[in-house]
N, C-alpha and C positions, 0 to 999 in steps of 0.2 A: 272302621272309620278311616279318614284320609287325613295326613298330618296335616298340621296345621300351617295356613299361611302365611308366614313371618318369615323376614327376611334370616339370614346364617347370622349377622352380625346382630340382631337384636334377640333372636334363640338364645345364642351363647350368653349375652348378658340377661337375659331372664332366667337362664338354668345359673349362673354364678350368683345373680340377686336371692333368688329363692333355695337354693343349695340343693335341685336334684340333679340328676343324671341330662345331660341333652336329648338322650334316645325319647327317658320318661318325659320330659318337657313338650318333646315334639309329636307325640300321640296321648297326651293329656286331652281329655275333653274339654272345649273352650267353655265352656261354664264353671268349672274348678279350675281354670287357669286366671279367668275375670278377679275370681274369689280370691285367690292368693296373690293376685296385683294388687286390688284393693288394701289387703289385712298389711302389706308390705309397704303401700302407700300411707296408710294409718301409723303404722311404727315410724315411718319415719317421719313423717308431721308431729308425732308426740316427742322424738327426740329433739327436734329442731325448736319447739316450745320450752322444753326446758332448758335452752342455752340461752 
């Protein structure tokens, strides 16, 4: 499996937001990464609605 085709800045931001090491993020399957991003988005939207 080849590494994800994302910019270094995007990879660093996602690794920080998802709380995973950068090396794990770069070799994460694309469908799992998309699922984690969707979960993060849902959590952020829920926190905004509470305010």
